[in-house]
C-alpha positions in Angstrom: 16.2 11.2 -9.9 17.5 8.0 -11.5 15.4 6.0 -13.9 13.7 3.1 -12.1 12.8 -0.1 -13.9 11.1 -2.7 -11.7 10.5 -5.2 -14.5 14.2 -5.0 -15.6 15.3 -6.4 -12.2 12.7 -9.1 -12.0 14.2 -12.6 -11.5 12.5 -15.9 -11.8 13.0 -16.5 -8.0 10.5 -13.6 -7.5 7.8 -15.2 -9.5 5.5 -17.6 -7.6 2.3 -19.3 -8.6 0.3 -16.6 -7.0 2.3 -13.3 -7.0 5.2 -11.5 -8.6 7.4 -10.2 -5.8 9.0 -6.9 -6.7 12.1 -6.7 -4.5 14.8 -5.0 -6.7 14.9 -2.5 -9.4 17.3 -1.5 -12.1 18.6 2.1 -11.9 20.9 4.2 -14.1 24.0 4.9 -12.1 27.5 6.3 -12.9 28.5 2.7 -13.7 25.6 2.2 -16.1 22.6 0.0 -15.3 22.8 -1.6 -11.9 20.5 -3.7 -9.7 19.3 -2.0 -6.4 17.5 -3.5 -3.5 14.0 -2.0 -2.9 11.7 0.1 -5.0 11.0 3.8 -5.5 9.0 4.3 -2.3 8.7 0.8 -0.9 11.0 -2.0 0.1 8.8 -4.6 -1.6 5.6 -5.0 -3.5 3.6 -8.1 -4.4 1.5 -8.2 -7.5 -1.2 -10.9 -7.8 -0.9 -13.2 -10.8 -4.1 -14.0 -12.7 -4.5 -17.0 -15.1 -3.6 -14.8 -18.2 -0.3 -13.6 -16.7 0.5 -17.1 -15.4 0.1 -18.5 -19.0 2.4 -15.8 -20.4 5.0 -16.4 -17.7 4.8 -20.2 -18.2 5.4 -19.7 -22.0 8.3 -17.4 -21.4 10.3 -19.6 -18.9 12.8 -21.9 -20.5 14.5 -24.9 -18.9 17.8 -23.0 -19.0 16.4 -20.3 -16.7 17.6 -20.5 -13.1 16.0 -18.8 -10.1 18.6 -16.0 -10.5 17.9 -15.5 -14.3 16.2 -12.3 -15.3 12.7 -12.6 -16.5 13.1 -9.8 -19.1 16.4 -9.3 -20.8 18.0 -7.3 -23.6 18.9 -9.3 -26.8 22.3 -9.8 -25.2 20.8 -11.3 -21.9 21.5 -8.1 -19.9 19.3 -5.6 -18.1 16.8 -3.8 -20.4 17.9 -0.3 -21.1 14.6 1.7 -21.2 15.9 4.1 -23.9 17.0 1.2 -26.2 13.7 -0.6 -25.5 11.6 2.5 -26.4 13.5 3.1 -29.6 14.1 -0.4 -30.8 11.3 -2.7 -29.5 8.4 -0.5 -28.3 8.0 1.5 -31.5 8.0 -1.6 -33.5 5.6 -3.5 -31.3 2.9 -0.7 -31.3 3.5 -0.1 -35.0 2.7 -3.7 -35.9 -0.4 -3.5 -33.7 -1.5 -0.3 -35.6 -1.5 1.7 -32.4 -0.6 5.4 -32.6 2.7 6.1 -30.8 2.6 6.5 -27.1 5.2 6.0 -24.4 5.3 2.6 -22.8 4.8 4.2 -19.4 1.2 5.0 -20.6 0.3 1.3 -20.3 0.4 1.9 -16.5 -2.3 4.6 -16.9 -4.4 2.3 -19.0 -4.1 -0.5 -16.5 -5.1 1.7 -13.6 -8.1 3.1 -15.7 -9.2 -0.4 -16.5 -9.0 -1.4 -12.9 -11.1 1.6 -11.9 -13.7 0.8 -14.6 -13.8 -2.8 -13.2 -14.7 -1.3 -9.8 -11.5 -2.6 -8.1 -10.9 -0.9 -4.8 -8.5 2.1 -5.2 -6.4 1.0 -2.2 -5.7 -2.4 -3.9 -4.9 -0.7 -7.2 -2.6 1.7 -5.3 -0.7 -1.2 -3.7 -0.3 -3.0 -7.0 0.9 0.2 -8.8 2.7 2.1 -6.0 0.2 4.9 -6.2 -1.9 6.4 -3.4 -5.6 5.6 -3.3 -6.2 9.3 -3.1 -4.3 9.8 -6.4 -6.3 7.1 -8.1 -9.6 8.4 -6.8 -8.7 12.0 -7.8 -7.0 11.4 -11.1 -8.4 8.2 -12.5 -11.7 7.8 -10.8 -12.9 11.3 -11.5 -12.5 10.8 -15.2 -14.4 7.5 -15.4 -17.8 8.4 -14.0 -19.4 7.9 -17.4 -18.8 4.2 -17.1 -20.6 3.9 -13.7 -24.3 3.4 -13.4 -26.3 4.0 -10.2 -27.6 0.8 -8.6 -31.2 -0.3 -9.1 -33.1 0.7 -5.9 -36.3 -1.1 -6.4 
């Protein structure tokens, strides 16, 4: 299966004030990294933007960026090659933050776990992360019961 990178194909035209619209992905092909319509198992996915994400996106966008510009680029302004990112940027970033090494993909697991702990509906989490609600309930929810408290019944 080719490596999929939904953030690598994200263009400014897919960022609105309320959602990030995932419509394309970067895949490794015989011709190198190429942009492909659709996602792994869906044609599209919308991810709601909260105020924190909106602030980050506002700070990232420059006046030179057009609607067709990539949101995230390599140092040369091209698609991000995941292997280069992992070896050059990711290890440096987590090292400076004094975080033990882990793969960047593990941030997805952390995000899902934080959503479960915040009592967000597993169907919503699944739509945001392209994961089934059943997988979230079985894999993530089952490990977070210590953070839940039964309601007061009196």
